[in-house]
Phi, psi and omega in degrees: 000122177281156187298335180290340182268358176264114185294147169256136176232170188240135169248124187239123176271358189055063181293134170265123178282146176305136183085354184253187176226170181297320178303317177291325175298315179299317177295322178294325178292321174299315181295315177304316182297322179295319177296321181303317180298315178299323187275001173088011179287152192278314185226157172223104187260152173244136178278169173239113173220146189238151167057035171234144186281351188254001176224151182244019182258053177281346178228083185305316186298324174296318180287322174308315177301317178292318179290318184293326183289339186255003177233170183234334187235327188291142178284142184233135180194196190247141175222062019214159171296133183273097193288347175293351187243359185219163177266164174301319180294320180298315182292317176300316183294317178300310184284338171295319173301313180298319181293326179296329181272328184224064191298137177080006181240006189250135171253137181245098177272129187244143175229162182275356190303142185095351180271158179284154173287150184273341184233138175076011184274149174278134184299127176084353184261123176290144178275144184294159182247106180291148183214125345261020188267080186308131179279154170300139180300140186291346179270010177303147183253153169037068181272146179291156183243356177223155176301147181205160173243136179230117186058031184083358183261132177286119177246098187284168169307147182290147176277130175247115190306323171061237184293337180313310187289343179274000186294136178298341175299329176288334171295316174303316175306310179296324179296327187271333183266347181229143176296149183307131175079001182281145175235128182300142174301164171301136185298312177299324176294319175298315175305314180294324175296319175301317174298315184290326178292319176293325184275343189079027186244013184291134172225134181288165177301339184275352185093006184267150178268162174211143186232120180275126181225120345294158182144304182296128179089356185300142183269065182257135179268118176274137170232159170240136178251141178206158183238011181204172183272038183259220194291323177303314180295312181301314179299315180301311180302305180302332182257007174063037182254155174294153193223137178247128176253132194269081177293329185285337181263317189228070185297336185283350181243002189298323180292316177295327182296308180296325175291320178296323178295312179298322177298325181275351191292139174236124180307145180223181176295333175285316186223138171269329177230157177309146176228108187249123172249137178235134188269157179208146176261133195217138167222129180239138174214173184295332176222160188291324180297319174296320178300313178303317180297315181293333180274359187298334178288354182294324184294304178294336175296310177297323182294322177295322174299314187274351176261006171103354184283331189090167185297126180269168172307134186297128183288156170283164177301331181282326176293317179299320183294334185273347185293141178254154191222143166262163178297324178295323181293317178297319171300327178307324189246000189307313184297326177287319176295315184292340185252007168285132183263110185232130175154211181283164172312317187287322176300317186286320179296321175300311181297310178301325180294319178295321180294314179298322186286322177290328185257346189064030182300138176272348186197149175242141183245112189259129173243127183223128180232126170226163185291321185260135185295322182297324181288325176295315179300313182297323179294321175292325178292310182299320181291322180294325177290315181293322180286328180105009175279332185281125180280000000 
């Protein structure tokens, strides 16, 4: 499969740049989505992150509505709804409304964030919620312990959250995101409920039916997103749903994640064969030095995520250059920095081609953050032109 035949899509966190506002970030995302449609990108997805000062994508359904209303053809969706904080019905109703307004263009990406660990958890004790850097699921199997190259792609050692998950900030997040005493439903059960409510086949344990309006019969494409070879990959595979593996969040586990999904896959009414999308963090400019300068804010941004503060407003190159670092902090972000694709259009296309070859991806999901909006738009334009999506 040549790279030109592999669709490119966009994952947008609605980043807030230092010195800017959430309102400007939202307006930038609407503008970027309009450019993405013109440039031939296949989907435009919005992430869900809470209680962090550097991203404005706390309510993806609302932002999806803004984007869908400002575009005409591009598919718009979530990457991903955090099911640990919502009921199946609330999700179906939200996306049913979106489909009613933009029929046939809405994707519903589902994530496990907010769910308890299945192994080693303390009874009655809520598990912490990473924001926004989703951790590999704890039930993941046989992770590699050393960096390696596969088809020329760097696969670093997996990131282990360690002390990060003990941060008291995560307990505050759970307190604000969930009602007192509430416990997330089993993830697989929630996915099944969402499918049944969309299909109009829902029956309660007592045998009673329920119908979501809007929602039932919506032409919404379901996806599952995951960062490890754990429950998300298994649930997506066993139900024959398309799956997104998060290389940009957890590059050290991407190959095991994709393999677990394919191993579990069972054909369904939606899919006869596995459908794999893989995410990547990208910055493109006309020359490599410019691209690296534009991408320089990524290091302090990831550091803030992983030290427990959460995503900060995205720094300027000057702010990034002034940041001081310890060796421990450099190790904290190394896997993310080493696997970001930064450079000229040709260099980034080569990197993404290696990512596709190593993972067998059917589609790539691109996330790009720069301090200045014009630089982000230009990065996506240069990539589309080099990849062949731009007409």
